C-alpha positions in Angstrom: -22.5 -17.9 -28.9 -24.4 -14.7 -29.0 -23.5 -13.8 -32.4 -24.0 -17.3 -33.8 -27.5 -17.2 -32.3 -28.2 -13.8 -33.8 -26.7 -14.6 -37.2 -29.0 -17.9 -37.4 -31.9 -16.1 -36.3 -31.3 -13.1 -38.9 -31.7 -15.7 -41.8 -35.5 -16.0 -41.4 -35.8 -12.7 -39.7 -33.8 -10.0 -41.5 -32.7 -7.1 -39.2 -34.0 -8.4 -36.3 -31.9 -10.1 -33.1 -32.8 -13.1 -31.0 -30.7 -11.9 -28.2 -30.8 -8.1 -27.8 -29.1 -7.8 -24.6 -26.3 -9.4 -22.3 -25.6 -9.2 -18.8 -22.1 -9.4 -17.5 -22.0 -10.9 -13.9 -19.4 -8.8 -12.2 -18.1 -11.2 -9.2 -14.5 -10.1 -9.2 -11.6 -9.9 -6.6 -9.1 -7.3 -5.9 -6.6 -9.2 -8.1 -8.9 -8.7 -11.1 -7.1 -7.1 -13.9 -9.3 -4.5 -15.2 -8.2 -4.4 -18.7 -9.7 -7.9 -19.0 -13.1 -6.7 -17.8 -12.7 -3.9 -20.3 -11.9 -6.5 -23.4 -14.8 -8.5 -22.4 -16.9 -5.5 -22.4 -16.0 -4.4 -25.5 -16.6 -7.7 -27.1 -20.1 -7.9 -26.1 -20.7 -4.2 -27.2 -19.3 -5.1 -30.8 -22.1 -7.5 -31.0 -24.6 -4.6 -31.2 -26.5 -5.7 -28.3 -27.6 -3.8 -25.0 -25.0 -4.6 -22.3 -25.7 -4.6 -18.3 -23.4 -4.9 -15.5 -25.3 -7.3 -13.0 -24.3 -8.7 -9.5 -21.2 -6.5 -9.3 -19.1 -7.0 -6.2 -15.4 -7.3 -5.5 -14.0 -9.6 -3.0 -11.3 -8.7 -0.6 -9.8 -10.2 2.6 -11.2 -13.4 4.0 -12.9 -14.6 7.4 -14.8 -11.1 7.6 -11.4 -9.4 8.1 -10.5 -6.5 5.7 -7.1 -4.8 6.0 -6.9 -1.0 5.2 -4.5 -2.1 2.4 -7.0 -4.7 1.0 -9.9 -2.0 1.7 -8.0 0.7 -0.5 -7.2 -2.0 -3.2 -10.9 -2.9 -3.4 -11.8 0.8 -3.8 -9.1 1.2 -6.3 -10.5 -1.5 -8.6 -14.1 -0.2 -8.3 -12.8 3.0 -9.2 -11.0 1.7 -12.2 -14.4 -0.3 -13.2 -16.4 2.9 -12.8 -14.1 4.7 -15.1 -14.5 1.9 -17.8 -18.1 1.8 -17.3 -18.3 5.6 -17.8 -16.4 5.3 -20.9 -18.7 2.9 -22.4 -21.9 4.4 -21.0 -23.5 4.6 -24.4 -23.7 0.9 -24.4 -24.5 0.1 -20.9 -27.9 0.4 -19.8 -27.3 0.0 -16.0 -24.8 -1.2 -13.4 -26.3 -3.3 -10.6 -24.4 -3.8 -7.3 -25.1 -7.3 -5.6 -26.0 -5.9 -2.4 -25.5 -2.9 -0.2 -23.6 -3.9 2.8 -21.0 -6.6 3.7 -23.2 -8.2 6.3 -26.0 -9.2 4.0 -23.8 -10.1 0.9 -23.8 -13.7 -0.2 -19.9 -13.3 0.0 -20.0 -11.6 3.4 -16.9 -13.3 4.6 -14.8 -11.7 1.9 -16.3 -8.3 2.3 -17.3 -7.5 -1.2 -19.7 -4.4 -1.0 -19.7 -0.5 -0.7 -20.7 -0.5 3.1 -19.3 -2.5 5.9 -21.5 -4.5 8.3 -22.1 -1.6 10.4 -23.3 0.3 7.4 -20.5 2.4 7.4 -19.0 3.7 3.9 -15.9 1.7 2.8 -13.0 3.1 0.5 -15.0 1.2 -2.2 -17.7 3.6 -1.8 -15.6 6.7 -2.4 -14.0 4.9 -5.3 -17.4 4.4 -6.9 -18.8 8.0 -6.3 -15.4 9.8 -7.5 -13.3 7.3 -9.3 -10.9 10.0 -10.6 -10.1 11.6 -7.3 -9.7 8.1 -5.5 -7.4 6.9 -8.2 -5.4 9.9 -7.8 -5.1 9.6 -4.0 -4.9 5.9 -3.6 -2.3 4.6 -6.0 -1.6 0.8 -5.2 1.3 -0.2 -3.0 2.4 -2.7 -5.9 3.6 0.2 -8.0 7.0 0.1 -5.7 8.8 -3.5 -6.1 10.8 -4.4 -3.2 14.4 -4.1 -4.1 17.5 -5.9 -2.5 20.8 -7.1 -3.3 22.8 -10.5 -3.7 26.3 -10.4 -2.8 29.0 -12.1 -4.7 30.0 -15.4 -2.9 29.7 -19.2 -2.8 28.3 -21.0 0.0 28.0 -24.8 0.8 24.6 -26.0 0.3 24.2 -28.2 3.5 21.4 -26.3 5.4 24.0 -24.8 7.7 24.3 -21.0 7.7 27.9 -20.2 6.6 29.6 -17.2 7.8 29.4 -16.0 4.3 25.7 -15.3 4.5 26.5 -12.5 7.0 27.7 -10.3 4.1 24.0 -10.4 2.3 21.4 -8.3 3.5 18.2 -9.7 5.2 15.0 -9.7 3.2 11.7 -10.0 5.5 9.2 -12.6 4.3 6.3 -11.2 6.0 3.8 -9.7 3.4 0.7 -11.7 3.8 -1.5 -12.8 1.1 -4.2 -14.2 3.2 -6.1 -13.0 6.5 -4.5 -15.5 8.8 -0.8 -14.2 9.7 1.3 -17.3 10.3 4.8 -18.5 9.5 7.3 -15.8 8.5 10.9 -16.0 7.1 14.0 -14.1 6.7 15.9 -14.7 3.1 19.3 -13.7 1.8 20.8 -14.1 -1.7 24.4 -14.8 -2.9 25.6 -15.3 -6.4 28.6 -16.4 -8.4 29.2 -16.7 -12.1 27.1 -19.7 -12.4 24.5 -19.9 -9.8 22.2 -17.8 -7.6 22.1 -19.0 -3.9 19.1 -18.4 -1.6 18.9 -19.0 2.1 15.5 -18.8 4.0 15.2 -19.2 7.7 11.5 -19.9 8.5 10.0 -19.4 12.0 6.8 -21.7 12.5 4.8 -22.9 15.1 4.2 -26.3 13.9 5.4 -28.4 10.7 2.8 -30.3 8.7 3.1 -31.8 5.1 0.1 -34.2 5.3 -1.6 -32.6 2.2 -1.3 -34.4 -1.2 -0.9 -30.8 -2.6 2.6 -29.8 -2.5 1.8 -26.1 -2.3 -0.3 -26.8 0.9 2.6 -28.1 2.9 4.9 -26.3 5.0 7.5 -25.1 2.5 9.2 -22.2 0.9 9.0 -21.0 -2.8 11.6 -19.0 -4.8 10.6 -17.2 -7.9 13.0 -16.1 -10.6 12.7 -14.0 -13.6 16.2 -13.8 -14.9 15.7 -10.8 -17.5 13.4 -9.0 -15.2 11.2 -8.3 -18.0 8.0 -8.1 -15.6 5.8 -9.8 -18.2 2.3 -10.8 -16.8 3.0 -14.6 -18.0 5.8 -17.1 -17.6 8.7 -17.0 -20.4 11.7 -19.4 -20.6 13.9 -17.5 -18.2 11.1 -17.6 -15.4 10.7 -20.3 -12.9 9.0 -21.4 -9.4 11.0 -23.5 -7.1 9.4 -25.2 -4.2 11.2 -27.0 -1.1 9.5 -28.2 2.0 11.2 -28.6 5.5 11.8 -32.2 4.5 13.8 -31.1 1.4 11.2 -32.2 -1.0 11.1 -30.3 -4.2 8.6 -29.5 -6.9 9.0 -27.1 -9.9 7.0 -24.8 -12.2 7.6 -25.6 -15.0 9.1 -29.2 -14.4 12.0 -28.5 -16.9 14.0 -25.9 -14.6 14.6 -28.6 -11.9 17.9 -29.5 -13.8 21.1 -28.5 -11.9 18.8 -27.2 -8.8 20.3 -28.3 -5.4 18.8 -27.8 -2.1 19.3 -28.7 1.7 17.0 -28.6 4.7 17.7 -28.3 8.4 14.9 -28.4 11.0 15.2 -27.0 14.5 12.0 -27.6 16.5 9.2 -26.3 14.5 11.8 -23.7 12.5 13.8 -24.7 9.6 16.3 -23.4 7.1 16.3 -24.0 3.4 19.3 -23.4 1.3 19.2 -23.5 -2.6 21.4 -23.4 -5.5 19.7 -22.2 -8.6 21.8 -22.2 -12.1 21.4 -19.1 -14.2 20.0 -20.1 -17.5 19.7 -17.2 -19.8 21.7 -14.3 -18.4 25.5 -13.7 -17.8 25.6 -12.6 -14.2 27.6 -9.5 -13.3 27.6 -6.5 -11.0 24.6 -4.4 -11.4 22.5 -7.0 -13.2 19.0 -7.0 -12.1 16.6 -10.2 -11.9 13.2 -10.5 -10.7 13.1 -12.3 -7.6 10.5 -13.3 -4.6 10.1 -15.7 -1.8 7.3 -17.2 -0.4 6.6 -19.0 2.7 3.7 -21.4 2.9 2.2 -22.3 6.3 0.4 -25.7 6.7 -1.8 -26.9 9.4 -4.2 -30.2 9.4 -3.4 -30.7 5.8 -4.3 -27.1 4.6 -2.3 -24.2 3.9 -3.5 -21.4 6.5 -1.1 -18.6 5.5 1.1 -17.2 2.9 3.7 -14.6 3.3 5.9 -13.3 0.7 8.9 -10.9 0.3 7.2 -8.8 -2.3 4.2 -10.3 -3.9 0.7 -9.9 -2.0 -1.3 -11.0 -4.9 -0.7 -14.7 -4.7 -0.1 -14.5 -8.7 3.6 -15.3 -8.6 3.1 -18.8 -9.8 1.9 -17.4 -13.2 2.7 -13.5 -13.3 6.4 -12.4 -12.9 5.2 -9.0 -12.9 4.6 -8.9 -9.1 8.2 -10.1 -8.4 10.5 -7.8 -6.6 13.9 -6.8 -7.8 17.5 -8.1 -6.9 20.6 -6.5 -7.9 23.8 -8.5 -8.2 26.7 -6.8 -6.5 30.0 -7.2 -4.8 32.1 -9.1 -7.2 35.7 -7.9 -6.7 37.3 -5.9 -9.2 34.0 -4.6 -10.8 32.1 -1.6 -10.1 29.5 -2.1 -7.4 31.7 -4.1 -5.5 32.8 -2.1 -2.6 29.7 -2.1 -0.4 28.1 -5.5 -0.8 24.7 -4.7 1.0 26.5 -3.9 4.2 29.7 -4.6 5.7 32.5 -1.8 5.2 31.0 1.5 3.7 34.6 2.5 2.4 35.2 4.6 5.3 36.5 2.0 7.7 33.2 1.6 9.5 31.0 -1.4 9.7 27.5 -1.0 9.0 26.2 -4.4 9.7 25.7 -3.7 13.6 23.0 -5.5 15.1 22.8 -3.2 18.2 19.6 -1.5 18.9 20.9 1.9 19.5 23.3 4.1 17.5 23.9 7.8 16.9 25.1 9.7 13.9 25.5 13.4 13.0 22.6 15.4 12.1 24.6 17.9 10.0 23.9 20.6 12.5 26.7 19.7 14.9 24.3 17.8 17.4 23.8 14.2 17.6 20.7 12.2 16.2 19.9 9.1 18.3 18.9 5.9 16.5 16.8 3.2 18.4 15.4 0.2 16.8 12.1 -1.5 18.4 11.6 -5.0 19.0 9.3 -5.1 15.8 12.0 -3.6 13.9 11.2 0.0 13.5 14.0 2.5 13.5 13.2 5.8 15.2 15.6 8.7 14.9 15.5 11.6 17.5 17.3 14.5 16.0 19.2 17.0 18.3 16.3 19.9 18.5 17.1 23.5 18.5 14.2 25.7 19.7 14.2 29.5 19.1 11.2 31.7 19.7 8.6 28.8 19.5 10.3 27.3 16.4 11.8 23.8 16.8 14.3 22.8 14.2 15.7 19.1 13.8 18.1 18.0 11.0 18.4 14.7 9.5 21.7 14.0 7.4 22.0 11.5 4.6 24.4 9.3 7.1 21.8 9.1 9.8 19.1 8.2 7.4 21.1 5.5 5.9 22.1 4.0 9.3 18.4 4.2 10.3 17.4 2.2 6.9 20.3 -0.4 7.7 19.1 -1.0 10.9 15.3 -1.1 10.4 13.9 -4.5 9.7 10.1 -4.0 10.3 8.3 -3.9 6.8 4.9 -1.8 6.4 3.3 -2.2 2.8 6.6 -3.8 1.6 8.7 -1.0 2.7 11.1 -0.5 5.9 9.5 2.2 8.4 11.5 5.1 9.9 10.1 7.4 12.5 11.4 10.7 13.2 10.4 11.9 16.6 10.3 15.3 17.9 7.9 15.1 20.5 10.2 15.9 23.3 9.8 19.8 23.0 9.2 22.4 25.6 5.9 24.1 26.0 5.3 27.1 23.7 6.4 25.4 20.7 4.2 26.3 17.7 6.3 25.4 14.6 8.2 22.3 13.7 10.8 22.0 11.0 12.5 18.9 10.1 15.4 19.1 7.2 15.8 16.0 5.2 18.1 15.1 2.4 16.4 15.8 -0.8 17.4 12.7 -2.7 15.8 10.6 -0.1 12.5 11.7 -1.1 12.8 11.2 -4.7 11.8 7.3 -4.7 15.1 6.0 -5.2 14.6 3.7 -2.3 11.3 2.6 -0.9 10.6 3.4 2.7 8.0 4.7 4.9 8.7 7.9 6.9 6.6 9.0 9.9 7.2 12.4 11.2 6.0 12.8 14.8 5.4 16.1 16.7 3.0 17.5 19.3 1.2 19.4 16.6 0.5 16.4 14.2 2.0 13.5 12.4 2.8 12.8 9.0 3.2 9.7 7.1 5.4 10.7 4.1 6.0 8.4 1.1 9.7 8.1 0.1 8.6 9.3 -3.6 7.2 12.6 -2.3 9.4 14.6 -4.4 9.3 12.5 -7.5 7.7 15.2 -9.6 9.6 18.2 -8.2 12.9 19.7 -9.2 14.8 20.6 -6.2 18.5 22.1 -6.6 19.3 22.1 -2.7 20.6 19.2 -0.6 18.2 19.6 2.1 14.6 20.3 2.1 12.5 21.1 5.0 9.0 20.0 6.1 7.1 22.4 8.4 4.1 21.7 10.5 2.9 25.2 12.0 0.0 26.0 14.6 0.1 29.8 14.6 -1.5 30.0 11.5 -4.0 33.0 11.0 -6.9 32.5 8.7 -9.8 34.8 7.7 -13.1 32.8 7.7 -16.8 33.8 7.8 -18.6 33.4 11.0 -20.3 30.2 10.3 -17.0 28.1 9.3 -15.3 30.0 12.1 -17.9 28.7 14.5 -17.5 25.2 13.1 -14.0 25.1 13.8 -14.3 26.9 17.1 -11.0 26.3 19.4 -10.3 23.0 17.4 -6.6 22.9 16.0 -5.5 24.4 12.7 -2.2 23.4 11.2 -0.3 24.8 8.3 2.0 22.4 6.3 4.6 23.6 3.9 7.6 22.3 2.1 10.7 24.5 1.6 14.2 24.5 0.2 16.4 27.1 1.7 14.3 30.3 1.6 12.0 29.1 -1.1 8.6 27.5 -0.4 7.9 24.9 -2.8 4.3 24.6 -3.9 4.3 20.9 -3.4 1.6 18.7 -5.0 2.0 15.0 -6.0 -0.9 13.0 -6.7 1.2 9.6 -6.8 2.7 10.3 -3.3 -0.3 11.2 -1.1 0.7 12.1 2.4 -1.2 10.7 5.5 -2.0 13.6 8.2 -3.1 12.9 11.7 -4.0 16.1 13.7 -4.2 15.3 17.4 -7.9 16.1 18.9 -10.0 14.8 21.5 -13.6 14.9 20.9 -15.8 16.9 23.6 -19.1 15.6 25.1 -22.0 15.8 22.6 -19.9 15.4 19.5 -20.5 12.6 17.3 -17.4 10.9 15.8 -18.6 10.6 12.2 -19.5 14.6 12.1 -15.9 15.5 13.1 -14.1 16.3 9.6 -11.0 17.8 8.4 -11.1 21.0 6.2 -8.7 22.5 3.7 -8.7 26.2 3.8 -7.3 27.9 0.8 -5.5 31.3 0.6 -8.8 33.0 0.3 -10.5 31.7 3.2 -12.6 29.0 1.2 -13.0 25.6 2.8 -13.0 22.2 1.0 -14.3 19.3 3.3 -12.1 16.4 3.0 -14.1 13.2 1.9 -11.7 10.8 3.3 -11.1 12.5 6.8 -12.0 10.3 9.9 -12.0 10.7 13.6 -10.0 8.0 15.1 -11.0 7.9 18.9 -8.2 5.4 19.8 -5.5 7.3 18.6 -7.1 10.8 19.4 -6.6 12.2 15.8 -8.6 13.2 12.8 -6.6 11.2 9.9 -6.8 12.1 6.3 -4.7 12.0 3.1 -3.8 14.8 0.9 -1.9 15.4 -2.2 -0.9 18.9 -1.5 0.3 21.1 1.5 -1.4 24.1 2.8 -3.9 25.0 5.8 -6.1 22.5 7.3 -8.4 22.5 10.4 -10.6 20.2 12.3 -14.3 21.0 12.3 -17.6 19.7 13.6 -20.2 19.8 11.0 -23.7 18.6 12.1 -26.6 18.3 9.7 -30.0 16.7 10.3 -32.6 15.7 7.7 -36.4 15.1 8.4 -36.6 12.3 6.1 -34.2 10.0 7.9 -36.6 8.8 10.3 -37.8 6.2 7.8 -34.3 4.9 7.1 -32.6 4.9 10.7 -30.2 2.1 9.4 -28.6 4.4 7.1 -28.8 7.8 9.0 -25.1 7.6 10.4 -23.7 7.0 7.0 -25.7 9.8 5.3 -24.9 12.3 8.2 -21.3 11.1 7.5 -21.5 11.9 3.8 -23.5 15.3 4.2 -20.7 16.6 6.7 -18.2 16.1 3.9 -20.5 17.5 1.2 -20.6 14.2 -0.5 -24.5 14.4 -0.6 -26.6 17.6 0.0 -29.9 18.4 1.0 -32.7 20.5 -0.4 -33.0 22.2 3.2 -30.6 20.9 5.7 -33.5 20.2 8.3 -36.0 19.1 5.6 -34.9 16.7 3.0 -31.9 14.8 2.0 -32.6 14.6 -1.7 -31.5 17.3 -4.4 -34.4 17.6 -6.6 -33.5 17.8 -10.4 -35.9 18.2 -13.0 -37.9 15.9 -13.5 -37.9 15.1 -9.8 -36.6 11.4 -8.9 -39.1 9.0 -7.3 -36.4 7.4 -5.1 -33.1 8.2 -3.4 -30.2 7.6 -5.9 -26.7 8.6 -6.5 -25.7 10.3 -10.0 
């Protein structure tokens, strides 16, 4: 339209434009594809007009609720957009945010802005002020698709759970796409030479199909991408199959209905769905991978109040197969991959489908490791710990870790959670070391690992070593508190008696200089604030080998857990410090004082004089507070 108007105007006004500027309203959500924003921006730029980004906000969450995962996803998209705008800065006159804090936004319920209702900086803020760092330290969870297996076998499709289903591993359908967390399910998959079979057992509190919209009824949806191409649009091999608790079906596209059979069995407010889905474009065989997902729709009073999925948290599965998980066909007799179909016999005469809540396994050092599974499905390993001269050593073998993974059912951000607990150690321990199989940290299997010690807690991604070459079977992660650091008097005073820890990774006698931007580790350093300390001025510092300190912008004090929490992409020495700044010109903006002090304690902003003014004064001097 702009081009047509300018072309017409130029006929009578050569060299002039009727429209010389365009504003792009930036009302996005966390599922917005930044590439589409970039394409639109570049189309406007190609017209030779001035472009402004107006009304920028990004919806995340609902009902005024924002989970940590969504907050980071929001910050990640803000960072991506800021990089796009920076790359095209010569053609963009300004970027305008549509409000400052969530509470005053026109979309307050979906938390769209950089500061929360209490005027505290959100991850979105940090994504805007330092996009590159935020992107490095906050890779989205969607990068790791959920993986499971379908076992060879043919069930009867009647809504009754045959014994053959016990061979298939369970897939927890509990990744919520909406703020409300309602019905959940457990899915299993079997296959034979013609069909894929899916069992879904749903736990619900009430059943409702009163809505005319089939997706707003209590139902399950099965998503298939036979060639696992991960395209962002449906192809001929892709399909969405929906069955409600009354066994009423619907399909996308409609043509995939041929050959589909389902059965439903209701028990109180819970129900079971069995389905047979014919393979249409592939020849099924062991080790063939297909795109796969399962979704549970929870309805109430004619509306869908909750959506849970096995893999997808975006809600785009109905149009975008790239958000599906991956299902590997296995277990057909006489073929590779048929010896251990997702459980059952492991080839050593041991049945690994045990449902007991406690187990033990060798830790590779001669002492047993106890495995317990909590009611919420978190598997905890308590290794046998050897303490020598204040050094506590625990070893986790591959067998022990594999047993814990098989028993765990809880899923956090699409991954099973394994806790290694080394907190029952005697007084005087100042160094903790846990030995782990190196292959378990190369990202071959997605799980969340938590190492708990008295000196600190580490949340370790299973792809921690994805960029490291390790030639040993075991690696060791160390948490040490006997570290000696040389600091100047000012920095030493800010640390005082607060904890200092040293983190390192070793393979045998060799220290590995670990650094992986794609696998940030979350660190919790135990600390209880003292009287007079303000939580927003308690920070974590990184201290290099020369004693230079770097405040960690994402560090926060969590009073409820009694710890300073931060993310890092490298190991080294970290300390808890108290940094208090006061600015004389904050009296006129008391609503912003805490947020500014929070940023100043982390060196995000600086003052001309710490007790005089917040503003840095370039030349020429600004007339108002601004970020640049």
